[in-house]
MDTraj code that builds the backbone (N, CA, C; nanometers):
import mdtraj as md
import numpy as np

residues = "MET LYS LYS ILE GLU ALA ILE ILE LYS PRO PHE LYS LEU ASP GLU VAL LYS GLU ALA LEU GLN GLU ASN GLY VAL GLN GLY LEU SER VAL VAL GLU VAL LYS GLY PHE GLY ARG GLN LYS GLY HIS THR GLU LEU TYR ARG GLY ALA GLU TYR VAL VAL ASP PHE LEU PRO LYS VAL LYS VAL GLU VAL VAL LEU SER ASP ASP MET VAL GLU THR ALA ILE ASN VAL ILE MET GLU ALA ALA ARG THR LYS LYS ILE GLY ASP GLY LYS ILE PHE VAL SER PRO VAL GLU GLN ALA ILE ARG ILE ARG THR GLY GLU ASP GLY GLU THR ALA LEU".split()
xyz = np.array([
    [-0.6211, 6.3443, 9.5996],
    [-0.7025, 6.3828, 9.7126],
    [-0.7836, 6.2617, 9.7587],
    [-0.8125, 6.2603, 9.8879],
    [-0.8901, 6.1520, 9.9463],
    [-0.9973, 6.2094, 10.0381],
    [-1.1080, 6.1370, 10.0487],
    [-1.2145, 6.1717, 10.1422],
    [-1.2123, 6.0700, 10.2546],
    [-1.2041, 6.1187, 10.3765],
    [-1.2079, 6.0323, 10.4940],
    [-1.3448, 6.0493, 10.5584],
    [-1.4133, 5.9376, 10.5806],
    [-1.5396, 5.9367, 10.6527],
    [-1.5176, 5.8533, 10.7779],
    [-1.5392, 5.9142, 10.8920],
    [-1.5210, 5.8443, 11.0193],
    [-1.6540, 5.8424, 11.0934],
    [-1.6991, 5.7224, 11.1276],
    [-1.8205, 5.7055, 11.2071],
    [-1.7737, 5.6852, 11.3510],
    [-1.8095, 5.7775, 11.4394],
    [-1.7576, 5.7744, 11.5763],
    [-1.8710, 5.7923, 11.6780],
    [-1.8386, 5.7709, 11.8042],
    [-1.9338, 5.7952, 11.9122],
    [-1.9517, 5.9466, 11.9280],
    [-2.0755, 5.9915, 11.9487],
    [-2.1009, 6.1368, 11.9538],
    [-2.0187, 6.2127, 12.0577],
    [-1.9951, 6.1532, 12.1739],
    [-1.9218, 6.2260, 12.2782],
    [-1.7734, 6.2410, 12.2465],
    [-1.7251, 6.1761, 12.1402],
    [-1.5850, 6.1880, 12.0995],
    [-1.5638, 6.2954, 11.9932],
    [-1.6723, 6.3589, 11.9471],
    [-1.6619, 6.4556, 11.8373],
    [-1.5666, 6.5703, 11.8679],
    [-1.5797, 6.6335, 11.9834],
    [-1.4940, 6.7480, 12.0153],
    [-1.3466, 6.7091, 12.0180],
    [-1.3169, 6.5934, 12.0751],
    [-1.1772, 6.5482, 12.0796],
    [-1.1219, 6.5263, 11.9397],
    [-1.2014, 6.4639, 11.8526],
    [-1.1572, 6.4382, 11.7153],
    [-1.1378, 6.5694, 11.6412],
    [-1.2330, 6.6606, 11.6538],
    [-1.2239, 6.7902, 11.5856],
    [-1.0990, 6.8664, 11.6284],
    [-1.0766, 6.8756, 11.7578],
    [-0.9601, 6.9484, 11.8082],
    [-0.8299, 6.8831, 11.7654],
    [-0.8239, 6.7509, 11.7686],
    [-0.7026, 6.6801, 11.7285],
    [-0.6738, 6.7016, 11.5801],
    [-0.7768, 6.6995, 11.4969],
    [-0.7566, 6.7250, 11.3538],
    [-0.7076, 6.8669, 11.3303],
    [-0.7674, 6.9638, 11.3986],
    [-0.7250, 7.1036, 11.3827],
    [-0.5804, 7.1227, 11.4256],
    [-0.5402, 7.0594, 11.5343],
    [-0.4024, 7.0697, 11.5820],
    [-0.3027, 7.0104, 11.4834],
    [-0.3508, 6.9214, 11.3964],
    [-0.2631, 6.8564, 11.2998],
    [-0.2815, 6.9106, 11.1587],
    [-0.3369, 7.0311, 11.1462],
    [-0.3394, 7.1001, 11.0185],
    [-0.4603, 7.0766, 10.9305],
    [-0.5617, 7.0065, 10.9798],
    [-0.6836, 6.9879, 10.9003],
    [-0.7702, 7.1114, 10.9198],
    [-0.8035, 7.1788, 10.8079],
    [-0.8691, 7.3090, 10.8183],
    [-1.0206, 7.3031, 10.8150],
    [-1.0804, 7.2058, 10.7510],
    [-1.2255, 7.2035, 10.7414],
    [-1.2790, 7.0622, 10.7495],
    [-1.3994, 7.0498, 10.8039],
    [-1.4632, 6.9190, 10.8095],
    [-1.6129, 6.9375, 10.8154],
    [-1.6843, 6.8325, 10.7832],
    [-1.8303, 6.8311, 10.7917],
    [-1.8707, 6.7244, 10.8914],
    [-1.9819, 6.7474, 10.9601],
    [-2.0313, 6.6540, 11.0606],
    [-2.1794, 6.6283, 11.0347],
    [-2.2169, 6.5009, 11.0396],
    [-2.3556, 6.4615, 11.0207],
    [-2.3933, 6.3665, 11.1331],
    [-2.5105, 6.3883, 11.1941],
    [-2.5597, 6.2932, 11.2926],
    [-2.6218, 6.1762, 11.2179],
    [-2.5796, 6.0544, 11.2527],
    [-2.6291, 5.9342, 11.1863],
    [-2.6699, 5.8311, 11.2907],
    [-2.7400, 5.7287, 11.2463],
    [-2.7748, 5.6163, 11.3332],
    [-2.7377, 5.4893, 11.2591],
    [-2.6937, 5.3900, 11.3338],
    [-2.6570, 5.2646, 11.2698],
    [-2.6130, 5.1632, 11.3716],
    [-2.5698, 5.0497, 11.3190],
    [-2.5154, 4.9460, 11.4059],
    [-2.4167, 4.8629, 11.3274],
    [-2.3261, 4.8037, 11.4008],
    [-2.2279, 4.7137, 11.3436],
    [-2.2366, 4.5826, 11.4176],
    [-2.1253, 4.5375, 11.4675],
    [-2.1229, 4.4123, 11.5415],
    [-2.2001, 4.4179, 11.6717],
    [-2.2119, 4.5376, 11.7304],
    [-2.2791, 4.5463, 11.8593],
    [-2.4301, 4.5255, 11.8485],
    [-2.4864, 4.5426, 11.7301],
    [-2.6263, 4.5110, 11.7004],
    [-2.7280, 4.5727, 11.7963],
    [-2.7015, 4.6912, 11.8462],
    [-2.7979, 4.7591, 11.9323],
    [-2.8009, 4.7025, 12.0724],
    [-2.9024, 4.7430, 12.1482],
    [-2.9160, 4.6969, 12.2853],
    [-3.0617, 4.7039, 12.3280],
    [-3.0919, 4.6470, 12.4418],
    [-3.2281, 4.6454, 12.4941],
    [-3.2416, 4.7511, 12.6040],
    [-3.3533, 4.8254, 12.6024],
    [-3.3799, 4.9255, 12.7045],
    [-3.5177, 4.9025, 12.7652],
    [-3.5347, 4.9539, 12.8854],
    [-3.6622, 4.9445, 12.9545],
    [-3.7261, 5.0826, 12.9566],
    [-3.8503, 5.0929, 12.9068],
    [-3.9206, 5.2205, 12.9038],
    [-4.0632, 5.1996, 12.9508],
    [-4.0995, 5.2661, 13.0596],
    [-4.2339, 5.2550, 13.1186],
    [-4.2747, 5.1086, 13.1400],
    [-4.1811, 5.0322, 13.1886],
    [-4.2082, 4.8933, 13.2208],
    [-4.2025, 4.7972, 13.1037],
    [-4.1860, 4.8486, 12.9835],
    [-4.1790, 4.7619, 12.8652],
    [-4.0356, 4.7583, 12.8137],
    [-3.9945, 4.6414, 12.7710],
    [-3.8604, 4.6239, 12.7170],
    [-3.8667, 4.6384, 12.5655],
    [-3.7741, 4.7123, 12.5089],
    [-3.7688, 4.7227, 12.3634],
    [-3.6243, 4.7275, 12.3164],
    [-3.6041, 4.6903, 12.1900],
    [-3.4702, 4.6820, 12.1324],
    [-3.4394, 4.8098, 12.0564],
    [-3.3243, 4.8684, 12.0862],
    [-3.2757, 4.9846, 12.0126],
    [-3.1778, 4.9310, 11.9085],
    [-3.2260, 4.9207, 11.7840],
    [-3.1423, 4.8646, 11.6770],
    [-3.0370, 4.9628, 11.6279],
    [-3.0781, 5.0870, 11.6091],
    [-2.9882, 5.1862, 11.5523],
    [-2.9381, 5.2785, 11.6630],
    [-2.8073, 5.2805, 11.6793],
    [-2.7454, 5.3609, 11.7834],
    [-2.7004, 5.4952, 11.7257],
    [-2.7085, 5.6030, 11.8042],
    [-2.6656, 5.7332, 11.7543],
    [-2.5138, 5.7384, 11.7373],
    [-2.4721, 5.7875, 11.6239],
    [-2.3305, 5.8041, 11.5917],
    [-2.3136, 5.9397, 11.5245],
    [-2.1907, 5.9772, 11.4987],
    [-2.1586, 6.0993, 11.4261],
    [-2.0661, 6.0605, 11.3114],
    [-2.0952, 6.1150, 11.1927],
    [-2.0052, 6.0920, 11.0788],
    [-1.9277, 6.2202, 11.0523],
    [-1.7963, 6.2102, 11.0597],
    [-1.7067, 6.3217, 11.0311],
    [-1.6504, 6.2985, 10.8916],
    [-1.6630, 6.3997, 10.8053],
    [-1.6119, 6.3899, 10.6688],
    [-1.5080, 6.4980, 10.6463],
    [-1.3979, 6.4594, 10.5852],
    [-1.2922, 6.5560, 10.5541],
    [-1.2246, 6.5130, 10.4241],
    [-1.1950, 6.6107, 10.3382],
    [-1.1235, 6.5850, 10.2130],
    [-0.9851, 6.6461, 10.2272],
    [-0.8830, 6.5637, 10.1997],
    [-0.7441, 6.6036, 10.2220],
    [-0.6555, 6.5708, 10.1038],
    [-0.5414, 6.6358, 10.0987],
    [-0.4394, 6.5964, 10.0024],
    [-0.3837, 6.4610, 10.0451],
    [-0.3325, 6.3866, 9.9508],
    [-0.2853, 6.2501, 9.9772],
    [-0.1814, 6.2434, 10.0889],
    [-0.0966, 6.3460, 10.0999],
    [0.0099, 6.3410, 10.2000],
    [-0.0399, 6.3623, 10.3433],
    [-0.1651, 6.4052, 10.3606],
    [-0.2219, 6.4271, 10.4946],
    [-0.3052, 6.3088, 10.5442],
    [-0.3321, 6.2125, 10.4570],
    [-0.4291, 6.1072, 10.4884],
    [-0.3854, 6.0207, 10.6064],
    [-0.2639, 5.9698, 10.6052],
    [-0.2181, 5.8813, 10.7130],
    [-0.2186, 5.9520, 10.8475],
    [-0.1765, 6.0779, 10.8484],
    [-0.1780, 6.1556, 10.9728],
    [-0.3203, 6.1686, 11.0246],
    [-0.4132, 6.2042, 10.9361],
    [-0.5522, 6.2228, 10.9774],
    [-0.6120, 6.0931, 11.0306],
    [-0.5834, 5.9818, 10.9648],
    [-0.6347, 5.8524, 11.0107],
    [-0.5834, 5.8221, 11.1511],
    [-0.4549, 5.8398, 11.1720],
    [-0.3962, 5.8116, 11.3039],
    [-0.4534, 5.9033, 11.4118],
    [-0.4736, 6.0308, 11.3777],
    [-0.5285, 6.1274, 11.4725],
    [-0.6715, 6.0895, 11.5104],
    [-0.7518, 6.0534, 11.4108],
    [-0.8909, 6.0143, 11.4375],
    [-0.8949, 5.8886, 11.5236],
    [-0.8138, 5.7892, 11.4894],
    [-0.8128, 5.6647, 11.5672],
    [-0.7759, 5.6912, 11.7125],
    [-0.6753, 5.7725, 11.7333],
    [-0.6298, 5.8017, 11.8698],
    [-0.7355, 5.8787, 11.9489],
    [-0.7959, 5.9796, 11.8857],
    [-0.8914, 6.0648, 11.9563],
    [-1.0266, 5.9967, 11.9786],
    [-1.0673, 5.9075, 11.8885],
    [-1.2010, 5.8464, 11.8972],
    [-1.2021, 5.7151, 11.9744],
    [-1.0871, 5.6598, 12.0024],
    [-1.0795, 5.5265, 12.0635],
    [-1.1177, 5.5281, 12.2109],
    [-1.2101, 5.4378, 12.2477],
    [-1.2425, 5.4136, 12.3879],
    [-1.2027, 5.2716, 12.4274],
    [-1.1649, 5.1923, 12.3283],
    [-1.1298, 5.0506, 12.3446],
    [-1.2504, 4.9659, 12.3832],
    [-1.3696, 5.0161, 12.3497],
    [-1.4919, 4.9416, 12.3742],
    [-1.5644, 4.9215, 12.2420],
    [-1.6515, 4.8217, 12.2390],
    [-1.7258, 4.7937, 12.1170],
    [-1.8049, 4.9174, 12.0757],
    [-1.8119, 4.9417, 11.9455],
    [-1.8863, 5.0562, 11.8942],
    [-1.8046, 5.1814, 11.8754],
    [-1.6712, 5.1711, 11.8824],
    [-1.5869, 5.2889, 11.8622],
    [-1.6013, 5.3472, 11.7219],
    [-1.6382, 5.2663, 11.6239],
    [-1.6642, 5.3193, 11.4903],
    [-1.5736, 5.2633, 11.3834],
    [-1.5803, 5.3280, 11.2683],
    [-1.5039, 5.2862, 11.1513],
    [-1.4525, 5.4100, 11.0780],
    [-1.3478, 5.3899, 10.9977],
    [-1.2945, 5.4946, 10.9113],
    [-1.2925, 5.4392, 10.7697],
    [-1.3449, 5.5183, 10.6761],
    [-1.3444, 5.4812, 10.5346],
    [-1.2676, 5.5873, 10.4569],
    [-1.1870, 5.5436, 10.3609],
    [-1.1086, 5.6355, 10.2785],
    [-1.1447, 5.6106, 10.1325],
    [-1.1814, 5.7178, 10.0612],
    [-1.2217, 5.7085, 9.9208],
    [-1.1452, 5.8107, 9.8384],
    [-1.1195, 5.7801, 9.7116],
    [-1.0559, 5.8799, 9.6248],
    [-1.1534, 5.9918, 9.5888],
    [-1.0997, 6.1121, 9.5728],
    [-1.1789, 6.2271, 9.5283],
    [-1.1206, 6.2726, 9.3949],
    [-1.2034, 6.2749, 9.2925],
    [-1.1549, 6.3112, 9.1589],
    [-1.1359, 6.4603, 9.1417],
    [-1.2266, 6.5394, 9.2010],
    [-1.2177, 6.6825, 9.1810],
    [-1.2811, 6.7557, 9.2984],
    [-1.2256, 6.8721, 9.3310],
    [-1.2826, 6.9605, 9.4326],
    [-1.2806, 7.1023, 9.3762],
    [-1.3889, 7.1745, 9.3971],
    [-1.3995, 7.3110, 9.3451],
    [-1.4516, 7.4019, 9.4557],
    [-1.3812, 7.5132, 9.4764],
    [-1.4288, 7.6135, 9.5727],
    [-1.5267, 7.7034, 9.4971],
    [-1.6510, 7.7061, 9.5423],
    [-1.7570, 7.7784, 9.4712],
    [-1.7275, 7.9277, 9.4636],
    [-1.6817, 7.9872, 9.5734],
    [-1.6604, 8.1322, 9.5788],
    [-1.5587, 8.1807, 9.4764],
    [-1.4452, 8.1096, 9.4642],
    [-1.3366, 8.1584, 9.3793],
    [-1.3183, 8.0823, 9.2488],
    [-1.3764, 7.9640, 9.2405],
    [-1.3579, 7.8813, 9.1225],
    [-1.2298, 7.7989, 9.1260],
    [-1.1518, 7.8098, 9.2348],
    [-1.0302, 7.7296, 9.2472],
    [-1.0684, 7.5820, 9.2418],
    [-0.9765, 7.5022, 9.1868],
    [-1.0056, 7.3590, 9.1838],
    [-0.8831, 7.2801, 9.2249],
    [-0.9044, 7.1488, 9.2430],
    [-0.7973, 7.0612, 9.2882],
    [-0.7639, 7.0883, 9.4346],
    [-0.6395, 7.0613, 9.4717],
    [-0.5986, 7.0762, 9.6120],
    [-0.6032, 7.2220, 9.6590],
    [-0.5930, 7.3184, 9.5685],
    [-0.6017, 7.4587, 9.6106],
    [-0.7419, 7.4935, 9.6600],
    [-0.8414, 7.4145, 9.6202],
    [-0.9787, 7.4378, 9.6659],
    [-1.0024, 7.3885, 9.8078],
    [-0.9115, 7.3064, 9.8580],
    [-0.9289, 7.2528, 9.9923],
    [-0.8939, 7.3579, 10.0945],
])
top = md.Topology()
chain = top.add_chain()
for i, resn in enumerate(residues, 1):
    res = top.add_residue(resn, chain, resSeq=i)
    for name in ("N", "CA", "C"):
        top.add_atom(name, md.element.get_by_symbol(name[0]), res)
traj = md.Trajectory(xyz[None], top)
């Protein structure tokens, strides 16, 4: 099993969610996050004063999948989240040692 964490632009969330569902991904978690990468924020004007916005709003989508679904999910996320502009985000893939469904006690891939 693998955990995919995708940091994406907030307005792309619905597209990513729908694309994952269409490709057989049944559950995901979403967290609102702030951060920056190469784009390093931007400058804004507020009430005549200029200030730097270091941390930009992003959304982190987390999903745990069986190994055979990982490549499909990565490709789906990349396609749905891409704007071809700086700040499109990143995808991280990590191994998951164990998953347990609290309600039934199922574990491993059956818990997904």
